[in-house]
C-alpha atoms as a printed R data frame, in Angstrom:
    type eleno elety resid chain resno       x       y       z
1   ATOM     1    CA   MET     A     1   1.911 -50.444  33.656
2   ATOM     2    CA   THR     A     2  -1.685 -51.343  32.804
3   ATOM     3    CA   ALA     A     3  -4.111 -48.821  31.132
4   ATOM     4    CA   VAL     A     4  -6.069 -48.348  34.390
5   ATOM     5    CA   SER     A     5  -2.891 -47.507  36.288
6   ATOM     6    CA   LYS     A     6  -1.867 -45.140  33.589
7   ATOM     7    CA   VAL     A     7  -5.149 -43.354  33.759
8   ATOM     8    CA   ALA     A     8  -4.758 -43.135  37.517
9   ATOM     9    CA   ALA     A     9  -1.277 -41.686  37.169
10  ATOM    10    CA   THR     A    10  -2.777 -39.100  34.751
11  ATOM    11    CA   LEU     A    11  -5.367 -38.236  37.306
12  ATOM    12    CA   ASP     A    12  -2.577 -37.779  40.103
13  ATOM    13    CA   GLN     A    13  -0.257 -35.565  38.084
14  ATOM    14    CA   LEU     A    14  -3.086 -33.254  36.792
15  ATOM    15    CA   SER     A    15  -5.037 -33.169  40.043
16  ATOM    16    CA   GLU     A    16  -1.947 -32.226  41.916
17  ATOM    17    CA   ALA     A    17  -1.295 -29.242  39.423
18  ATOM    18    CA   VAL     A    18  -5.009 -28.173  39.888
19  ATOM    19    CA   GLU     A    19  -4.887 -28.544  43.766
20  ATOM    20    CA   SER     A    20  -1.668 -26.858  44.201
21  ATOM    21    CA   GLY     A    21  -2.976 -23.730  42.586
22  ATOM    22    CA   ALA     A    22  -0.429 -23.605  39.934
23  ATOM    23    CA   GLY     A    23  -2.877 -22.007  37.538
24  ATOM    24    CA   LEU     A    24  -3.291 -22.680  33.786
25  ATOM    25    CA   PRO     A    25   0.472 -22.527  33.037
26  ATOM    26    CA   GLY     A    26   1.082 -25.262  35.556
27  ATOM    27    CA   VAL     A    27  -1.828 -27.426  34.456
28  ATOM    28    CA   ALA     A    28  -0.543 -27.125  30.920
29  ATOM    29    CA   ARG     A    29   2.835 -28.189  32.035
30  ATOM    30    CA   ALA     A    30   1.351 -31.329  33.688
31  ATOM    31    CA   ALA     A    31  -0.693 -32.087  30.504
32  ATOM    32    CA   ALA     A    32   2.456 -31.777  28.384
33  ATOM    33    CA   LYS     A    33   4.231 -34.449  30.664
34  ATOM    34    CA   VAL     A    34   1.252 -36.759  30.587
35  ATOM    35    CA   LEU     A    35   0.861 -36.572  26.851
36  ATOM    36    CA   ASP     A    36   4.614 -36.474  26.134
37  ATOM    37    CA   ALA     A    37   3.934 -33.494  23.836
38  ATOM    38    CA   SER     A    38   4.163 -29.852  23.252
39  ATOM    39    CA   VAL     A    39   0.881 -28.287  24.596
40  ATOM    40    CA   ALA     A    40  -0.946 -24.963  23.867
41  ATOM    41    CA   LEU     A    41  -4.132 -24.018  25.848
42  ATOM    42    CA   ILE     A    42  -6.363 -21.391  24.050
43  ATOM    43    CA   ASP     A    43  -9.566 -20.010  25.291
44  ATOM    44    CA   ARG     A    44 -12.732 -19.628  23.340
45  ATOM    45    CA   SER     A    45 -11.723 -16.193  22.121
46  ATOM    46    CA   GLY     A    46  -8.681 -17.455  20.506
47  ATOM    47    CA   ALA     A    47  -6.271 -15.967  23.264
48  ATOM    48    CA   VAL     A    48  -3.235 -18.255  23.982
49  ATOM    49    CA   LEU     A    49  -3.335 -18.794  27.826
50  ATOM    50    CA   ALA     A    50  -0.466 -21.166  28.295
51  ATOM    51    CA   VAL     A    51   2.254 -23.085  26.263
52  ATOM    52    CA   ALA     A    52   4.276 -25.907  27.686
53  ATOM    53    CA   GLY     A    53   6.979 -28.335  26.605
54  ATOM    54    CA   ALA     A    54   7.801 -26.325  23.529
55  ATOM    55    CA   SER     A    55  11.057 -24.584  22.159
56  ATOM    56    CA   PRO     A    56  10.442 -21.293  20.523
57  ATOM    57    CA   ASP     A    57  10.486 -22.903  17.078
58  ATOM    58    CA   GLN     A    58   8.067 -25.721  18.323
59  ATOM    59    CA   GLU     A    59   5.661 -23.116  19.919
60  ATOM    60    CA   LYS     A    60   5.540 -21.217  16.583
61  ATOM    61    CA   LYS     A    61   4.563 -24.354  14.800
62  ATOM    62    CA   LEU     A    62   2.200 -25.320  17.504
63  ATOM    63    CA   LEU     A    63   0.357 -22.053  17.424
64  ATOM    64    CA   ALA     A    64   0.211 -22.005  13.657
65  ATOM    65    CA   GLY     A    65  -1.683 -25.262  13.605
66  ATOM    66    CA   GLY     A    66  -2.073 -27.711  10.819
67  ATOM    67    CA   ASP     A    67  -0.294 -31.111  10.467
68  ATOM    68    CA   PRO     A    68   1.196 -32.486  12.637
69  ATOM    69    CA   VAL     A    69  -0.576 -30.517  15.314
70  ATOM    70    CA   THR     A    70  -3.672 -32.074  16.909
71  ATOM    71    CA   THR     A    71  -6.543 -29.798  17.739
72  ATOM    72    CA   VAL     A    72  -9.324 -30.637  20.223
73  ATOM    73    CA   GLU     A    73 -12.179 -28.668  21.371
74  ATOM    74    CA   LEU     A    74 -12.462 -28.161  25.144
75  ATOM    75    CA   ARG     A    75 -16.154 -28.528  26.324
76  ATOM    76    CA   VAL     A    76 -18.095 -28.383  29.413
77  ATOM    77    CA   ALA     A    77 -21.568 -29.803  28.913
78  ATOM    78    CA   ASP     A    78 -22.750 -28.230  25.522
79  ATOM    79    CA   SER     A    79 -20.498 -25.225  25.751
80  ATOM    80    CA   VAL     A    80 -17.081 -24.705  24.105
81  ATOM    81    CA   VAL     A    81 -14.637 -23.126  26.614
82  ATOM    82    CA   GLY     A    82 -11.547 -23.305  24.635
83  ATOM    83    CA   GLU     A    83  -9.110 -25.407  22.577
84  ATOM    84    CA   LEU     A    84  -6.127 -27.819  23.232
85  ATOM    85    CA   ARG     A    85  -3.386 -28.079  20.656
86  ATOM    86    CA   TYR     A    86  -0.661 -30.567  21.149
87  ATOM    87    CA   ARG     A    87   2.272 -31.929  18.919
88  ATOM    88    CA   SER     A    88   3.626 -35.306  19.846
89  ATOM    89    CA   LYS     A    89   5.868 -38.040  18.383
90  ATOM    90    CA   ALA     A    90   3.551 -40.767  19.031
91  ATOM    91    CA   ALA     A    91  -0.259 -40.641  19.474
92  ATOM    92    CA   PRO     A    92  -1.235 -40.860  23.207
93  ATOM    93    CA   ASP     A    93  -3.373 -43.439  24.669
94  ATOM    94    CA   PRO     A    94  -6.986 -42.453  23.570
95  ATOM    95    CA   ALA     A    95  -8.264 -42.975  27.284
96  ATOM    96    CA   ILE     A    96  -5.429 -40.799  28.726
97  ATOM    97    CA   ALA     A    97  -6.050 -38.193  26.093
98  ATOM    98    CA   ARG     A    98  -9.697 -37.936  26.857
99  ATOM    99    CA   MET     A    99  -9.040 -37.686  30.529
100 ATOM   100    CA   VAL     A   100  -6.558 -34.828  29.984
101 ATOM   101    CA   VAL     A   101  -9.139 -32.940  27.625
102 ATOM   102    CA   THR     A   102 -11.854 -33.315  30.325
103 ATOM   103    CA   LEU     A   103  -9.721 -32.001  33.200
104 ATOM   104    CA   LEU     A   104  -8.249 -29.145  31.078
105 ATOM   105    CA   ALA     A   105 -11.766 -28.015  30.075
106 ATOM   106    CA   LEU     A   106 -13.007 -28.031  33.668
107 ATOM   107    CA   GLU     A   107  -9.823 -26.106  34.897
108 ATOM   108    CA   LEU     A   108 -10.239 -23.535  32.073
109 ATOM   109    CA   GLU     A   109 -13.938 -23.014  32.856
110 ATOM   110    CA   ARG     A   110 -13.167 -22.583  36.466
111 ATOM   111    CA   ALA     A   111 -10.310 -20.166  35.884
112 ATOM   112    CA   ARG     A   112 -12.009 -18.020  33.293
113 ATOM   113    CA   SER     A   113 -15.664 -18.009  34.375
114 ATOM   114    CA   PRO     A   114 -15.467 -14.725  36.477
115 ATOM   115    CA   GLU     A   115 -14.152 -12.832  33.314
116 ATOM   116    CA   TRP     A   116 -16.835 -14.452  31.103
117 ATOM   117    CA   GLU     A   117 -19.527 -13.670  33.595
118 ATOM   118    CA   SER     A   118 -18.317  -9.925  33.579
119 ATOM   119    CA   GLU     A   119 -18.640  -9.994  29.687
120 ATOM   120    CA   GLU     A   120 -22.227 -11.471  30.002
121 ATOM   121    CA   VAL     A   121 -23.284  -8.826  32.491
122 ATOM   122    CA   ALA     A   122 -21.787  -6.089  30.370
123 ATOM   123    CA   GLY     A   123 -23.512  -7.462  27.178
124 ATOM   124    CA   ALA     A   124 -26.937  -7.631  28.992
125 ATOM   125    CA   PHE     A   125 -26.446  -3.924  29.996
126 ATOM   126    CA   VAL     A   126 -25.579  -2.777  26.670
127 ATOM   127    CA   GLY     A   127 -28.405  -4.697  25.008
128 ATOM   128    CA   ALA     A   128 -30.836  -3.095  27.555
129 ATOM   129    CA   VAL     A   129 -29.710   0.437  26.992
130 ATOM   130    CA   LEU     A   130 -29.743   0.172  23.204
131 ATOM   131    CA   ALA     A   131 -33.134  -1.463  23.317
132 ATOM   132    CA   ARG     A   132 -34.499   1.343  25.535
133 ATOM   133    CA   GLU     A   133 -35.238  -1.094  28.292
134 ATOM   134    CA   VAL     A   134 -33.308   1.214  30.776
135 ATOM   135    CA   THR     A   135 -34.475   4.942  30.527
136 ATOM   136    CA   ASP     A   136 -33.446   6.331  33.837
137 ATOM   137    CA   ARG     A   137 -30.198   8.487  33.402
138 ATOM   138    CA   GLY     A   138 -29.017   7.872  36.938
139 ATOM   139    CA   ASP     A   139 -29.608   4.092  36.562
140 ATOM   140    CA   ILE     A   140 -27.602   4.097  33.372
141 ATOM   141    CA   VAL     A   141 -24.660   6.071  34.684
142 ATOM   142    CA   ALA     A   142 -24.561   3.858  37.900
143 ATOM   143    CA   ARG     A   143 -24.657   0.563  36.198
144 ATOM   144    CA   ALA     A   144 -21.964   1.641  33.695
145 ATOM   145    CA   ALA     A   145 -19.786   2.792  36.459
146 ATOM   146    CA   GLU     A   146 -20.041  -0.659  38.205
147 ATOM   147    CA   LEU     A   147 -18.705  -2.148  34.742
148 ATOM   148    CA   GLY     A   148 -15.798   0.423  34.545
149 ATOM   149    CA   ALA     A   149 -17.397   2.689  32.216
150 ATOM   150    CA   SER     A   150 -17.975   6.573  32.827
151 ATOM   151    CA   LEU     A   151 -20.777   7.776  30.694
152 ATOM   152    CA   GLU     A   152 -21.338  11.210  32.538
153 ATOM   153    CA   LYS     A   153 -19.525  13.065  29.642
154 ATOM   154    CA   GLY     A   154 -21.235  11.296  26.944
155 ATOM   155    CA   ALA     A   155 -20.738   8.333  24.688
156 ATOM   156    CA   GLY     A   156 -21.248   7.048  21.249
157 ATOM   157    CA   VAL     A   157 -22.074   3.639  19.731
158 ATOM   158    CA   ILE     A   158 -20.117   1.575  17.337
159 ATOM   159    CA   VAL     A   159 -21.686  -1.333  15.437
160 ATOM   160    CA   LEU     A   160 -19.303  -3.897  14.074
161 ATOM   161    CA   ARG     A   161 -20.675  -6.554  11.617
162 ATOM   162    CA   VAL     A   162 -18.330  -9.549  10.899
163 ATOM   163    CA   ALA     A   163 -19.005 -12.606   8.535
164 ATOM   164    CA   PRO     A   164 -16.237 -15.204   7.695
165 ATOM   165    CA   ARG     A   165 -15.304 -15.546   4.036
166 ATOM   166    CA   ALA     A   166 -14.563 -19.314   4.571
167 ATOM   167    CA   ALA     A   167 -15.094 -21.941   7.296
168 ATOM   168    CA   GLN     A   168 -13.448 -21.074  10.654
169 ATOM   169    CA   THR     A   169 -12.376 -23.303  13.435
170 ATOM   170    CA   GLY     A   170 -13.308 -22.791  17.060
171 ATOM   171    CA   GLU     A   171 -15.563 -20.034  18.486
172 ATOM   172    CA   TRP     A   172 -14.672 -17.317  16.023
173 ATOM   173    CA   ARG     A   173 -17.317 -14.869  17.252
174 ATOM   174    CA   SER     A   174 -15.614 -14.677  20.791
175 ATOM   175    CA   ARG     A   175 -12.294 -14.347  19.087
176 ATOM   176    CA   VAL     A   176 -13.531 -11.377  17.055
177 ATOM   177    CA   LEU     A   177 -15.075  -9.795  20.251
178 ATOM   178    CA   THR     A   178 -11.774 -10.144  22.062
179 ATOM   179    CA   LEU     A   179  -9.894  -8.599  19.320
180 ATOM   180    CA   ALA     A   180 -12.288  -5.701  18.931
181 ATOM   181    CA   MET     A   181 -12.519  -4.904  22.650
182 ATOM   182    CA   ARG     A   182  -8.736  -5.118  23.087
183 ATOM   183    CA   ALA     A   183  -8.327  -2.450  20.300
184 ATOM   184    CA   LEU     A   184 -11.147  -0.360  21.666
185 ATOM   185    CA   ARG     A   185 -10.076  -0.316  25.193
186 ATOM   186    CA   SER     A   186  -6.723   1.009  24.192
187 ATOM   187    CA   LEU     A   187  -8.405   3.793  22.074
188 ATOM   188    CA   ALA     A   188 -11.344   4.570  24.390
189 ATOM   189    CA   PRO     A   189 -11.176   2.949  27.943
190 ATOM   190    CA   GLY     A   190 -14.397   1.646  29.399
191 ATOM   191    CA   ALA     A   191 -15.915   0.505  26.224
192 ATOM   192    CA   LEU     A   192 -18.741  -2.018  26.799
193 ATOM   193    CA   ALA     A   193 -20.108  -4.462  24.143
194 ATOM   194    CA   THR     A   194 -22.852  -6.993  23.333
195 ATOM   195    CA   VAL     A   195 -22.848  -9.670  20.692
196 ATOM   196    CA   GLU     A   196 -25.683 -10.870  18.613
197 ATOM   197    CA   SER     A   197 -24.955 -13.973  16.715
198 ATOM   198    CA   GLY     A   198 -26.458 -15.198  13.507
199 ATOM   199    CA   GLU     A   199 -25.892 -18.467  11.769
200 ATOM   200    CA   PHE     A   200 -23.261 -17.076   9.393
201 ATOM   201    CA   ALA     A   201 -22.376 -13.646  10.851
202 ATOM   202    CA   ALA     A   202 -22.137 -11.690  14.142
203 ATOM   203    CA   GLU     A   203 -22.975  -8.089  15.016
204 ATOM   204    CA   ILE     A   204 -21.119  -6.474  17.962
205 ATOM   205    CA   ALA     A   205 -22.577  -3.201  19.358
206 ATOM   206    CA   VAL     A   206 -20.284  -1.180  21.601
207 ATOM   207    CA   ILE     A   207 -20.981   1.855  23.847
208 ATOM   208    CA   VAL     A   208 -17.855   3.970  23.735
209 ATOM   209    CA   PRO     A   209 -17.413   6.621  26.436
210 ATOM   210    CA   VAL     A   210 -16.098   9.726  24.580
211 ATOM   211    CA   GLU     A   211 -16.204  13.542  25.158
212 ATOM   212    CA   ASP     A   212 -16.690  14.641  21.526
213 ATOM   213    CA   ASP     A   213 -17.390  13.354  18.048
214 ATOM   214    CA   GLU     A   214 -13.789  13.605  16.927
215 ATOM   215    CA   ARG     A   215 -12.566  10.957  19.527
216 ATOM   216    CA   LEU     A   216 -15.399   8.745  18.508
217 ATOM   217    CA   ALA     A   217 -14.373   9.053  14.901
218 ATOM   218    CA   ARG     A   218 -10.805   8.262  15.834
219 ATOM   219    CA   ALA     A   219 -11.730   5.236  17.869
220 ATOM   220    CA   SER     A   220 -13.827   3.915  15.052
221 ATOM   221    CA   ALA     A   221 -10.888   4.455  12.489
222 ATOM   222    CA   GLY     A   222  -8.436   2.903  14.763
223 ATOM   223    CA   LEU     A   223 -10.687  -0.121  15.269
224 ATOM   224    CA   THR     A   224 -11.337  -0.507  11.569
225 ATOM   225    CA   GLU     A   225  -7.584  -0.364  10.783
226 ATOM   226    CA   GLU     A   226  -6.614  -2.895  13.375
227 ATOM   227    CA   LEU     A   227  -9.377  -5.455  12.598
228 ATOM   228    CA   LEU     A   228  -8.907  -5.218   8.765
229 ATOM   229    CA   ASP     A   229  -5.268  -6.497   9.528
230 ATOM   230    CA   ALA     A   230  -6.233  -9.053  11.987
231 ATOM   231    CA   LEU     A   231  -9.352 -10.458  10.304
232 ATOM   232    CA   ALA     A   232  -8.156 -10.892   6.781
233 ATOM   233    CA   GLY     A   233 -10.409 -13.969   6.447
234 ATOM   234    CA   PHE     A   234 -13.614 -11.995   7.378
235 ATOM   235    CA   HIS     A   235 -15.828  -9.498   5.661
236 ATOM   236    CA   LEU     A   236 -15.889  -6.467   8.012
237 ATOM   237    CA   THR     A   237 -18.411  -3.593   8.159
238 ATOM   238    CA   ILE     A   238 -18.245  -0.731  10.896
239 ATOM   239    CA   GLY     A   239 -20.693   1.974  11.511
240 ATOM   240    CA   HIS     A   240 -20.553   4.553  14.180
241 ATOM   241    CA   SER     A   241 -23.182   7.166  15.577
242 ATOM   242    CA   ARG     A   242 -22.790  10.727  16.591
243 ATOM   243    CA   ARG     A   243 -21.843  11.320  20.303
244 ATOM   244    CA   ALA     A   244 -24.786  11.409  22.758
245 ATOM   245    CA   GLY     A   245 -24.232  13.926  25.481
246 ATOM   246    CA   ASP     A   246 -27.073  12.368  27.645
247 ATOM   247    CA   PRO     A   247 -26.719   8.586  28.215
248 ATOM   248    CA   VAL     A   248 -30.578   8.270  27.775
249 ATOM   249    CA   ASP     A   249 -29.974   9.208  24.140
250 ATOM   250    CA   LEU     A   250 -27.851   5.997  23.625
251 ATOM   251    CA   TYR     A   251 -30.811   4.346  22.203
252 ATOM   252    CA   ARG     A   252 -30.818   6.923  19.523
253 ATOM   253    CA   ALA     A   253 -27.067   6.482  18.937
254 ATOM   254    CA   GLY     A   254 -27.519   2.723  18.582
255 ATOM   255    CA   ASN     A   255 -30.063   3.222  15.769
256 ATOM   256    CA   GLU     A   256 -27.547   5.606  14.015
257 ATOM   257    CA   ALA     A   257 -24.716   3.328  14.251
258 ATOM   258    CA   ARG     A   258 -26.783   0.350  13.177
259 ATOM   259    CA   LEU     A   259 -28.208   2.420  10.083
260 ATOM   260    CA   ALA     A   260 -24.669   3.310   9.244
261 ATOM   261    CA   ALA     A   261 -23.587  -0.233   9.291
262 ATOM   262    CA   ASN     A   262 -26.464  -1.359   7.096
263 ATOM   263    CA   VAL     A   263 -25.666   1.328   4.540
264 ATOM   264    CA   GLY     A   264 -21.961   0.693   4.679
265 ATOM   265    CA   GLU     A   265 -22.592  -3.061   4.079
266 ATOM   266    CA   ALA     A   266 -24.811  -2.500   1.138
267 ATOM   267    CA   GLU     A   267 -22.531  -0.063  -0.451
268 ATOM   268    CA   GLY     A   268 -19.252  -1.784   0.213
269 ATOM   269    CA   HIS     A   269 -17.736   0.615   2.721
270 ATOM   270    CA   SER     A   270 -15.460  -0.924   5.555
271 ATOM   271    CA   LEU     A   271 -16.253   2.172   7.766
272 ATOM   272    CA   LEU     A   272 -19.159   4.583   7.542
273 ATOM   273    CA   ALA     A   273 -20.218   7.372   9.890
274 ATOM   274    CA   PHE     A   274 -23.895   8.215  10.472
275 ATOM   275    CA   GLU     A   275 -23.102  11.642   9.395
276 ATOM   276    CA   ASP     A   276 -21.947  10.316   6.020
277 ATOM   277    CA   THR     A   277 -25.095   8.388   5.185
278 ATOM   278    CA   GLY     A   278 -26.684  11.303   3.292
279 ATOM   279    CA   SER     A   279 -30.278  10.958   2.435
280 ATOM   280    CA   TYR     A   280 -30.550   7.633   4.423
281 ATOM   281    CA   ARG     A   281 -30.601   9.863   7.505
282 ATOM   282    CA   LEU     A   282 -34.185  10.708   6.612
283 ATOM   283    CA   PHE     A   283 -35.225   7.137   7.670
284 ATOM   284    CA   LEU     A   284 -33.780   7.315  11.110
285 ATOM   285    CA   GLN     A   285 -36.863   8.928  12.611
286 ATOM   286    CA   ALA     A   286 -39.210   6.427  10.900
287 ATOM   287    CA   MET     A   287 -36.990   3.600  11.997
288 ATOM   288    CA   SER     A   288 -37.055   4.847  15.707
289 ATOM   289    CA   ASP     A   289 -40.841   5.695  15.834
290 ATOM   290    CA   ASP     A   290 -42.363   3.112  13.450
291 ATOM   291    CA   PRO     A   291 -40.080   0.688  11.731
292 ATOM   292    CA   GLY     A   292 -43.084  -1.069  10.390
293 ATOM   293    CA   GLU     A   293 -43.754   1.812   8.242
294 ATOM   294    CA   VAL     A   294 -40.287   1.471   6.496
295 ATOM   295    CA   GLU     A   295 -40.871  -2.218   5.963
296 ATOM   296    CA   ARG     A   296 -44.209  -1.462   4.448
297 ATOM   297    CA   PHE     A   297 -42.648   1.082   2.045
298 ATOM   298    CA   TYR     A   298 -40.168  -1.671   1.064
299 ATOM   299    CA   ALA     A   299 -42.829  -4.215   0.623
300 ATOM   300    CA   GLU     A   300 -44.666  -1.839  -1.764
301 ATOM   301    CA   THR     A   301 -41.631  -1.227  -3.953
302 ATOM   302    CA   ILE     A   302 -38.647  -3.607  -3.985
303 ATOM   303    CA   LYS     A   303 -39.708  -6.727  -2.086
304 ATOM   304    CA   PRO     A   304 -41.759  -7.997  -5.111
305 ATOM   305    CA   LEU     A   305 -38.739  -7.673  -7.190
306 ATOM   306    CA   SER     A   306 -36.449  -9.239  -4.640
307 ATOM   307    CA   ALA     A   307 -38.840 -12.147  -4.191
308 ATOM   308    CA   TYR     A   308 -38.867 -12.679  -8.116
309 ATOM   309    CA   ASP     A   309 -35.075 -12.586  -8.238
310 ATOM   310    CA   ASP     A   310 -34.808 -15.117  -5.437
311 ATOM   311    CA   GLN     A   311 -37.352 -17.517  -7.111
312 ATOM   312    CA   TYR     A   312 -36.172 -17.165 -10.698
313 ATOM   313    CA   GLU     A   313 -32.475 -16.200 -10.272
314 ATOM   314    CA   THR     A   314 -32.909 -13.043 -12.318
315 ATOM   315    CA   GLU     A   315 -31.463  -9.530 -11.597
316 ATOM   316    CA   LEU     A   316 -34.287  -7.086 -11.289
317 ATOM   317    CA   VAL     A   317 -33.177  -5.419  -8.296
318 ATOM   318    CA   ALA     A   318 -29.561  -5.088  -9.544
319 ATOM   319    CA   THR     A   319 -30.960  -3.703 -12.860
320 ATOM   320    CA   VAL     A   320 -33.051  -1.020 -11.081
321 ATOM   321    CA   GLU     A   321 -30.007  -0.016  -8.975
322 ATOM   322    CA   ALA     A   322 -27.734   0.254 -12.053
323 ATOM   323    CA   TYR     A   323 -30.442   2.079 -13.988
324 ATOM   324    CA   LEU     A   324 -30.879   4.737 -11.303
325 ATOM   325    CA   ASP     A   325 -27.169   5.050 -10.820
326 ATOM   326    CA   ASN     A   326 -26.780   5.718 -14.559
327 ATOM   327    CA   ASP     A   327 -29.699   8.442 -14.520
328 ATOM   328    CA   GLY     A   328 -32.026   6.383 -16.597
329 ATOM   329    CA   ASN     A   329 -29.477   5.721 -19.359
330 ATOM   330    CA   VAL     A   330 -30.427   2.236 -20.720
331 ATOM   331    CA   ALA     A   331 -27.062   1.818 -22.802
332 ATOM   332    CA   ALA     A   332 -24.910   2.768 -19.886
333 ATOM   333    CA   THR     A   333 -26.954   0.296 -17.639
334 ATOM   334    CA   ALA     A   334 -26.485  -2.533 -20.217
335 ATOM   335    CA   LYS     A   335 -22.759  -1.857 -20.271
336 ATOM   336    CA   GLN     A   336 -22.399  -1.889 -16.520
337 ATOM   337    CA   LEU     A   337 -24.292  -5.201 -16.262
338 ATOM   338    CA   PHE     A   338 -22.661  -6.786 -19.255
339 ATOM   339    CA   THR     A   339 -26.000  -7.460 -21.167
340 ATOM   340    CA   HIS     A   340 -27.967  -6.241 -24.100
341 ATOM   341    CA   ARG     A   341 -30.055  -3.134 -24.081
342 ATOM   342    CA   HIS     A   342 -33.145  -5.137 -25.103
343 ATOM   343    CA   THR     A   343 -32.588  -7.241 -21.960
344 ATOM   344    CA   ILE     A   344 -32.533  -4.167 -19.813
345 ATOM   345    CA   ARG     A   345 -35.688  -2.855 -21.286
346 ATOM   346    CA   TYR     A   346 -37.402  -6.299 -20.736
347 ATOM   347    CA   ARG     A   347 -36.377  -6.194 -17.053
348 ATOM   348    CA   LEU     A   348 -37.706  -2.783 -16.615
349 ATOM   349    CA   GLU     A   349 -41.037  -3.786 -17.964
350 ATOM   350    CA   ARG     A   350 -41.050  -6.777 -15.745
351 ATOM   351    CA   VAL     A   351 -40.433  -4.387 -12.699
352 ATOM   352    CA   ARG     A   352 -43.441  -2.323 -13.679
353 ATOM   353    CA   GLU     A   353 -45.608  -5.436 -13.931
354 ATOM   354    CA   LEU     A   354 -44.495  -6.756 -10.616
355 ATOM   355    CA   CYS     A   355 -44.549  -3.749  -8.287
356 ATOM   356    CA   GLY     A   356 -46.744  -1.307 -10.364
357 ATOM   357    CA   HIS     A   357 -43.926   1.465 -10.537
358 ATOM   358    CA   ASP     A   358 -42.586   2.655 -13.868
359 ATOM   359    CA   VAL     A   359 -38.926   3.386 -13.320
360 ATOM   360    CA   SER     A   360 -38.796   5.425 -16.567
361 ATOM   361    CA   ALA     A   361 -41.117   8.071 -15.032
362 ATOM   362    CA   THR     A   362 -40.114  10.472 -12.331
363 ATOM   363    CA   GLU     A   363 -42.503   9.259  -9.775
364 ATOM   364    CA   GLY     A   364 -41.479   5.633 -10.329
365 ATOM   365    CA   ARG     A   365 -37.753   6.473 -10.041
366 ATOM   366    CA   GLU     A   366 -38.349   8.290  -6.846
367 ATOM   367    CA   LYS     A   367 -40.325   5.455  -5.198
368 ATOM   368    CA   LEU     A   368 -38.010   2.729  -6.300
369 ATOM   369    CA   GLY     A   369 -35.119   4.706  -5.224
370 ATOM   370    CA   LEU     A   370 -36.446   5.262  -1.829
371 ATOM   371    CA   GLY     A   371 -37.437   1.524  -1.707
372 ATOM   372    CA   LEU     A   372 -33.843   0.715  -2.366
373 ATOM   373    CA   LYS     A   373 -32.878   2.884   0.473
374 ATOM   374    CA   ALA     A   374 -35.378   1.448   2.709
375 ATOM   375    CA   MET     A   375 -34.039  -1.963   1.917
376 ATOM   376    CA   ARG     A   376 -30.503  -1.015   2.902
377 ATOM   377    CA   VAL     A   377 -31.648   0.728   6.110
378 ATOM   378    CA   LEU     A   378 -33.495  -2.422   7.099
379 ATOM   379    CA   GLY     A   379 -30.292  -4.440   6.425
380 ATOM   380    CA   ILE     A   380 -31.908  -6.587   3.754
381 ATOM   381    CA   ALA     A   381 -29.466  -8.007   1.160
382 ATOM   382    CA   PRO     A   382 -30.832  -8.228  -2.314
383 ATOM   383    CA   PRO     A   383 -30.529 -11.745  -3.905
384 ATOM   384    CA   ARG     A   384 -27.854 -12.072  -6.342
385 ATOM   385    CA   GLY     A   385 -27.601 -14.826  -9.030
386 ATOM   386    CA   PRO     A   386 -27.248 -15.557 -12.692
387 ATOM   387    CA   ALA     A   387 -30.048 -14.088 -14.882
388 ATOM   388    CA   SER     A   388 -31.827 -16.234 -17.504
389 ATOM   389    CA   GLU     A   389 -33.482 -13.838 -19.736
390 ATOM   390    CA   PRO     A   390 -36.210 -13.196 -20.799
391 ATOM   391    CA   GLY     A   391 -38.372 -14.369 -18.192
392 ATOM   392    CA   ALA     A   392 -38.988 -17.201 -15.707
393 ATOM   393    CA   GLU     A   393 -38.395 -20.294 -17.527
394 ATOM   394    CA   GLY     A   394 -35.003 -20.672 -16.027
395 ATOM   395    CA   GLY     A   395 -33.961 -20.501 -12.376
396 ATOM   396    CA   LYS     A   396 -35.642 -22.038  -9.454
397 ATOM   397    CA   VAL     A   397 -38.619 -24.087  -9.608
398 ATOM   398    CA   PRO     A   398 -41.744 -22.042  -8.693
399 ATOM   399    CA   PRO     A   399 -43.309 -22.804  -5.342
400 ATOM   400    CA   ALA     A   400 -46.273 -24.951  -5.320
401 ATOM   401    CA   SER     A   401 -49.497 -22.973  -5.212
402 ATOM   402    CA   GLU     A   402 -51.624 -23.388  -2.061
403 ATOM   403    CA   ASP     A   403 -55.187 -24.744  -2.282
């Protein structure tokens, strides 16, 4: 049989499976025959949709990945819609393999598009509510009901922040969202989420219908416990708000949850409730009414130190943090940072020169302490790097001055 006739036969077998309405399992079985391989079809969230041609032992090896399993992204245009994994005794003909991959991607996109569309609609709704773009109570309640969520008895917000500790294969953000929503819907039916993706991390904001704060706390704790087990290769931070009795107040609840996540991330908590953020709560009103004021306060206190640390790979911000944590004790600060007392004193003098605040004075300590809190509330991570003391002769090359 010629290569052309083999490709035609491939098309016939797969087309018959698609046209007969056999669904993804039937299409996967057809692909397994064409490739003479064990096949697994996985969607972009990491959920296994179909496995064909494999014994239980082969299936386990197939889903585990690694050699000798071949993994291929399924794409439609520029979008990743899933993943094909197959395990064969001999490599299939490249032309046939490409044809199989193309047809599987199109069928997966067709079969799953209603679900993905629903997720996108829910995400747009959550984003609009938390950004205060929708402010009419009746509209919020009605649109939530269309998406399967009842907000009439109140709701809270959970913010989940995830970053991989190592390189990940496939669309890991969708996989994390699927895991989170699967857990939340068993704990609090009707939860709706939106995802904001960064280059190295993702933030998931979830509106959770609940009747009281205790249920919101239980849902957050259950989500944390499940995801810490399921996402061992990720750094995880979860913050949750207080319950909002009126859906219009979900904007406020979103700010509370985000503040809790920012503080939790800065202080190393996997889970933090807004009510446990202590004096950080004082920043909430300012963040809601005039976030620029919080940014200005940070700029007047900690930002010059952070910029210096980033440029010269020093540790001024970390030194201020440790000095305040140790109640202004230089010896204890030096011990915590594994450095000499003279180095600590040098750094604190550099702090005064850069930002104008003397951390050894009461007013300076108060302003720099609040500046650190402002940094955490804003979600700004301080630069970390090896110090080269004293001064700026080590570290990064200073930026060129502008004419």
